[in-house]
C-alpha positions as CSV (number, residue, x, y, z in Angstrom):
1,M,125.4,150.0,94.5
2,P,123.6,147.3,92.4
3,A,122.7,148.3,88.9
4,H,119.1,148.8,87.9
5,H,117.5,146.1,85.8
6,A,114.3,145.2,84.0
7,N,111.6,142.8,85.4
8,D,109.7,140.2,83.4
9,D,107.4,142.9,82.0
10,G,110.3,145.0,80.8
11,D,109.7,147.7,83.4
12,L,112.7,149.5,84.9
13,V,113.4,148.3,88.5
14,M,115.7,150.3,90.7
15,P,117.6,149.0,93.7
16,P,116.4,150.1,97.2
17,M,117.1,153.7,98.0
18,P,120.0,154.0,100.4
19,C,119.4,155.9,103.6
20,N,122.7,157.7,103.5
21,V,123.0,159.2,100.0
22,G,125.6,161.9,100.9
23,T,124.8,164.4,103.6
24,I,121.2,165.6,104.0
25,A,122.2,169.2,105.0
26,R,118.6,170.4,105.4
27,V,115.1,169.0,105.2
28,A,112.3,171.0,103.7
29,A,109.0,170.7,105.5
30,S,105.6,170.8,103.6
31,V,103.9,173.9,104.7
32,A,100.9,174.1,102.4
33,V,99.0,171.9,99.9
34,S,96.5,172.9,97.3
35,P,92.9,171.6,97.1
36,P,92.7,168.3,95.2
37,L,91.9,168.2,91.5
38,G,89.7,165.6,90.0
39,L,90.6,161.9,90.0
40,D,93.6,161.1,87.9
41,T,94.2,164.7,87.1
42,Y,97.9,165.6,86.9
43,V,99.6,169.0,87.6
44,Y,101.8,169.4,84.6
45,E,103.5,172.7,85.4
46,V,103.6,175.4,88.1
47,I,105.5,178.7,87.6
48,P,105.7,182.0,89.5
49,F,103.9,185.0,88.1
50,G,104.4,188.2,90.0
51,D,103.2,187.5,93.6
52,R,101.1,184.5,92.4
53,L,101.6,181.1,90.9
54,V,100.1,179.7,87.7
55,S,99.6,176.1,86.8
56,I,98.4,173.9,84.0
57,S,97.0,170.4,84.4
58,S,95.8,167.4,82.5
59,D,92.2,168.5,82.7
60,D,93.3,171.2,80.2
61,S,92.9,174.0,82.7
62,L,94.9,177.1,83.6
63,R,94.7,178.1,87.3
64,L,95.9,181.0,89.3
65,V,97.2,180.1,92.7
66,E,97.7,182.0,96.0
67,P,101.2,181.0,97.1
68,Q,100.7,181.5,100.8
69,T,97.8,179.1,101.1
70,L,97.9,177.3,97.7
71,Q,94.2,178.0,97.3
72,Y,93.1,178.3,93.7
73,I,91.8,181.8,92.7
74,P,88.5,181.5,90.8
75,D,87.9,180.9,88.0
76,C,90.0,178.3,86.3
77,T,90.1,178.5,82.5
78,S,89.7,175.7,80.0
79,I,92.7,176.7,78.0
80,H,93.5,174.1,75.2
81,D,92.5,170.7,73.9
82,G,95.6,168.9,75.2
83,V,97.6,171.7,77.0
84,T,101.3,171.0,77.0
85,C,103.2,174.3,77.7
86,L,103.2,177.2,80.1
87,K,105.4,180.3,80.1
88,A,105.1,183.7,81.7
89,I,105.3,187.0,79.8
90,H,106.7,189.4,82.3
91,G,104.0,191.9,83.4
92,R,101.6,190.9,80.7
93,G,100.2,187.5,81.3
94,V,101.0,183.9,80.4
95,L,101.5,181.9,77.2
96,T,100.1,178.4,76.8
97,A,100.2,176.0,73.9
98,G,98.7,172.6,73.2
99,R,98.2,169.6,71.0
100,N,95.6,171.6,69.1
101,G,98.4,173.6,67.5
102,V,97.3,176.9,69.1
103,V,99.3,179.4,71.3
104,K,97.2,181.6,73.6
105,C,98.2,184.7,75.5
106,T,96.0,185.0,78.6
107,D,95.6,188.3,80.5
108,L,95.4,187.0,84.1
109,R,93.9,190.3,85.4
110,T,90.7,189.7,83.4
111,N,91.1,185.9,82.8
112,T,90.6,186.4,79.1
113,T,92.5,185.4,76.0
114,A,94.3,188.5,74.7
115,Q,95.8,186.8,71.6
116,E,95.6,183.5,69.8
117,I,98.2,182.3,67.4
118,S,98.1,179.4,65.0
119,K,99.3,178.4,61.5
120,D,97.0,177.3,58.7
121,V,98.4,173.7,59.1
122,R,98.4,173.0,62.7
123,Q,100.9,170.7,64.4
124,P,100.7,169.7,68.1
125,I,103.0,172.0,70.1
126,L,105.3,170.4,72.6
127,S,107.6,173.3,73.6
128,L,107.5,177.1,74.0
129,A,109.8,179.9,74.8
130,C,109.4,183.7,74.9
131,E,111.7,186.7,75.0
132,E,110.1,190.2,75.1
133,N,107.8,190.3,72.0
134,V,109.2,187.2,70.3
135,I,107.9,183.7,71.0
136,A,109.1,180.3,69.7
137,T,107.2,177.1,69.4
138,G,108.4,173.6,68.7
139,T,106.1,170.8,67.4
140,E,105.6,167.1,67.4
141,L,106.8,165.3,64.3
142,T,103.8,165.4,61.9
143,S,103.8,164.3,58.3
144,A,107.6,163.8,58.6
145,Q,108.1,167.4,59.7
146,A,109.0,168.8,63.1
147,T,109.0,172.7,63.1
148,V,110.5,175.5,65.1
149,T,108.5,178.6,64.5
150,L,109.1,182.2,65.7
151,W,106.4,184.8,66.1
152,D,106.3,188.5,66.9
153,L,103.4,189.2,69.3
154,R,103.0,192.6,67.7
155,A,102.2,191.1,64.3
156,I,100.9,187.6,64.6
157,Q,99.3,187.3,61.1
158,Q,102.4,185.5,59.8
159,P,105.4,183.8,61.5
160,L,108.7,185.6,61.6
161,L,110.7,182.5,60.8
162,Q,110.3,178.8,60.5
163,Y,113.0,176.1,60.8
164,I,111.6,172.9,59.3
165,E,114.7,170.8,58.4
166,S,116.9,171.1,61.6
167,H,115.1,168.3,63.5
168,N,113.6,165.0,62.3
169,D,111.7,164.2,65.5
170,D,109.6,165.9,68.2
171,V,110.9,169.3,69.4
172,T,110.7,169.0,73.2
173,E,112.6,172.1,74.5
174,L,113.2,175.7,73.5
175,S,115.2,178.4,75.2
176,F,116.5,181.8,74.4
177,N,120.1,182.8,75.5
178,P,119.4,185.1,78.4
179,S,122.4,187.4,77.5
180,N,121.9,187.2,73.7
181,P,118.2,186.7,72.9
182,S,118.9,186.4,69.2
183,I,120.3,182.9,70.0
184,L,117.7,180.2,70.3
185,L,118.3,176.7,71.6
186,S,116.1,173.7,70.6
187,G,116.2,170.1,71.9
188,S,114.6,167.1,70.3
189,T,113.9,163.4,70.7
190,D,116.2,163.0,67.6
191,G,119.0,163.5,70.2
192,L,120.2,166.8,68.8
193,I,120.5,170.2,70.6
194,N,120.6,173.0,68.1
195,L,121.6,176.7,68.3
196,Y,120.2,179.2,65.9
197,D,121.0,182.8,65.2
198,T,117.5,184.1,64.7
199,S,118.7,187.3,63.1
200,I,119.5,185.2,60.0
201,T,116.6,184.3,57.8
202,D,118.0,181.3,55.9
203,E,117.7,178.1,58.0
204,D,121.0,176.6,56.8
205,D,122.8,179.8,57.7
206,A,120.9,180.3,61.0
207,L,121.8,176.9,62.3
208,I,125.2,177.8,63.9
209,Q,125.9,174.8,66.1
210,V,124.6,171.3,66.7
211,F,125.3,169.2,69.8
212,N,124.7,165.4,69.5
213,H,123.5,164.3,72.9
214,G,122.9,160.7,71.6
215,S,119.7,160.2,73.5
216,S,116.1,161.5,73.3
217,V,116.3,165.0,74.8
218,A,113.7,165.8,77.5
219,H,115.2,169.1,78.8
220,A,117.9,171.4,77.6
221,G,118.9,175.0,78.3
222,F,121.7,177.5,79.0
223,L,123.9,177.2,82.1
224,S,125.8,180.3,81.1
225,D,126.4,182.4,78.0
226,H,128.7,179.7,76.5
227,E,127.5,176.4,78.1
228,V,124.3,174.4,77.5
229,Y,123.0,171.2,79.0
230,G,120.9,168.3,77.8
231,L,119.0,165.8,79.9
232,S,117.5,162.8,78.1
233,H,114.3,160.9,78.8
234,D,116.5,158.1,80.2
235,E,118.3,160.6,82.6
236,I,121.6,160.9,80.7
237,F,123.1,164.3,81.4
238,C,125.6,166.2,79.3
239,I,127.1,169.7,79.3
240,F,128.4,171.3,76.1
241,D,130.7,174.3,75.5
242,T,129.6,176.7,72.7
243,N,132.9,178.6,72.6
244,D,134.2,176.5,69.7
245,C,131.2,177.7,67.5
246,H,132.1,178.4,63.9
247,Q,129.9,181.0,62.4
248,D,130.5,180.0,58.8
249,E,128.9,176.6,59.1
250,A,126.8,174.4,61.4
251,H,129.3,172.7,63.7
252,E,128.7,169.5,65.5
253,S,130.4,169.5,68.9
254,S,131.4,166.7,71.2
255,H,130.6,166.5,74.9
256,A,132.3,169.1,77.1
257,H,131.3,166.9,80.1
258,A,129.3,163.7,79.8
259,F,127.9,162.7,83.2
260,G,126.0,159.6,81.9
261,D,123.0,158.2,83.7
262,L,122.2,160.4,86.8
263,R,120.1,157.8,88.5
264,P,122.9,155.8,90.1
265,Q,124.9,158.9,90.7
266,L,122.2,160.9,92.5
267,H,120.5,157.8,94.0
268,C,117.2,158.6,92.4
269,E,114.6,157.0,90.1
270,Y,114.1,160.0,87.8
271,V,115.2,163.7,87.4
272,V,112.3,166.2,87.5
273,N,114.2,169.1,85.8
274,I,117.1,171.5,86.2
275,V,116.1,175.0,87.5
276,S,118.6,177.7,86.7
277,S,118.7,181.4,87.6
278,D,121.1,184.3,87.5
279,K,121.1,184.6,91.3
280,S,122.0,181.0,92.3
281,A,123.6,177.8,91.0
282,P,121.5,175.5,88.9
283,I,119.4,173.1,91.0
284,V,118.7,169.5,90.0
285,G,115.5,167.8,91.2
286,A,116.3,164.1,91.8
287,A,113.4,162.1,92.9
288,S,112.3,158.7,94.1
289,H,108.6,157.9,94.0
290,S,109.1,154.5,95.8
291,A,111.0,156.0,98.7
292,R,108.9,159.2,98.5
293,Y,111.4,162.1,98.4
294,L,112.7,164.8,96.2
295,D,116.3,165.9,96.6
296,L,117.4,169.4,95.5
297,I,121.1,169.2,94.5
298,S,123.3,172.1,93.4
299,L,125.2,171.9,90.1
300,Q,128.4,173.9,90.6
301,R,131.5,174.7,88.6
302,L,134.6,174.4,90.8
303,P,136.2,174.7,88.2
304,T,134.6,171.7,86.4
305,W,130.9,171.0,86.7
306,S,129.9,168.6,89.6
307,F,127.0,167.8,91.8
308,D,127.2,169.0,95.4
309,T,125.7,165.8,96.9
310,S,127.2,166.7,100.3
311,N,124.8,169.6,100.8
312,L,121.5,168.4,99.4
313,V,118.0,169.5,100.5
314,R,115.5,166.7,100.9
315,L,111.7,167.2,100.4
316,L,110.6,164.2,102.5
317,G,107.3,162.8,101.4
318,A,107.4,164.6,98.0
319,H,104.2,163.6,96.2
320,E,103.9,160.2,97.9
321,E,104.2,157.5,95.3
322,E,103.3,159.7,92.4
323,I,105.7,161.4,89.9
324,V,106.8,165.0,90.6
325,R,106.2,166.9,87.3
326,S,107.3,170.4,88.1
327,M,109.3,172.5,90.6
328,C,110.0,176.2,91.0
329,F,111.2,178.7,93.6
330,S,109.7,181.8,95.2
331,G,111.4,185.1,94.7
332,D,113.4,184.8,97.9
333,S,114.3,181.1,97.1
334,N,113.2,180.1,100.6
335,T,110.1,178.4,99.4
336,I,109.9,175.6,96.9
337,F,106.8,174.7,95.0
338,T,106.2,171.3,93.4
339,G,103.4,169.9,91.2
340,G,102.7,166.2,90.7
341,E,100.7,163.4,89.3
342,D,98.8,163.2,92.6
343,G,97.0,166.3,91.4
344,F,98.4,168.6,94.2
345,I,100.7,171.6,94.3
346,R,102.8,171.6,97.5
347,A,104.8,174.3,99.2
348,W,108.0,173.5,101.1
349,R,110.1,175.6,103.4
350,V,113.7,174.7,104.1
351,A,114.5,174.2,107.8
352,E,117.3,176.3,109.2
353,E,118.9,173.6,111.3
354,T,121.0,170.8,109.9
355,A,119.6,167.3,109.8
356,G,122.1,164.8,111.4
357,E,123.4,161.8,109.7
358,G,120.6,159.2,109.2
359,R,118.1,161.6,110.7
360,Q,114.8,161.4,108.8
361,P,112.2,163.7,110.4
362,A,108.7,162.5,109.7
363,I,106.7,165.0,107.6
364,Q,103.0,164.1,107.5
365,G,101.7,163.8,103.9
366,K,98.7,166.0,103.5
367,G,96.0,165.6,100.9
368,Q,97.0,162.2,99.7
369,K,94.6,161.1,97.0
370,K,93.7,157.5,96.1
371,R,93.9,156.6,92.4
372,N,92.8,153.8,90.2
373,G,95.8,151.9,88.9
374,S,98.4,154.0,90.8
375,D,101.0,151.2,90.4
376,K,102.3,152.7,87.2
377,S,105.4,151.4,85.5
378,E,108.4,153.7,85.2
379,R,108.0,153.8,81.4
380,A,104.6,155.6,81.8
381,R,106.5,158.7,82.9
382,F,108.0,159.1,79.4
383,R,104.8,159.1,77.5
384,P,103.9,162.4,75.8
385,Y,101.2,164.6,77.2
């Protein structure tokens, strides 16, 4: 396969997408599409919440969505000046954060703000995580400082903890260890993925492990109790093992498995994200906006980590020529929801039958929206919110 290269403008140019990238085991058909948002309005994130969906978009709105029809449930809420993050608090509502340095807890039953959290000196918030009553926020580098802050929702007057020296650039990702919620992961554009023991007050002592990804981290998280991953803005993927963690000092670890650039390996132009759950293998969303598809590929450990490209699921049509920003699954995992820069949320259902080699069933793209200047360069995808 020919290598990707840059054109005269410096934009990344990928080779033509091959028609036989492994085996397309199943094709997902688009079964519903949301009403259009305004011109040049992006869907940033869509997540499940109970039997509904919730989304945030570039018009700074929070919307509740009916998953069967993808109709928006009135009314939408103008949530932040520059909304960036969305997380669900199980059974209670959703958390959002934005470039205004504020975290809001919204009660979706009444569509009202139940709590609002901010510090005296506000920094734009780029990442958010929650576990029971504790939330963590990560900020943009401001005045030479990027901060990870923990709050207790039962006492929001003052932060529980602040880590101000562990990163020297934007904090782009936060995640609690699902089996040990006192362990917090942070990822940053400084190329580091950190693990903290939040039961320890002193920052130097709380920082128990550092992984040097080597590239600006876009996404990071836990694959298991003792394995974490990092995906960079230029699609370089690594998995690290935490078993060699030394509790007496911060320990910088080498790669447990360095995959390199996923674009030539997965025959894609960008990776949307990696969606992980306790019930199934992690799923990687590998997309091509020029060839108009999104592939869902399992990441499996047999016994080493590898991508099951022989059994991928293809969302043919995806979000046309626009970038897919978000993907999530329904409770039964039979329906996939995606949100994109075309301003739509789409629902996909996986067909039961197997698609034959080279078979590319036509799926009519619904709700396609014309945009001004839709011929965006690949580098525009990496701009902050």
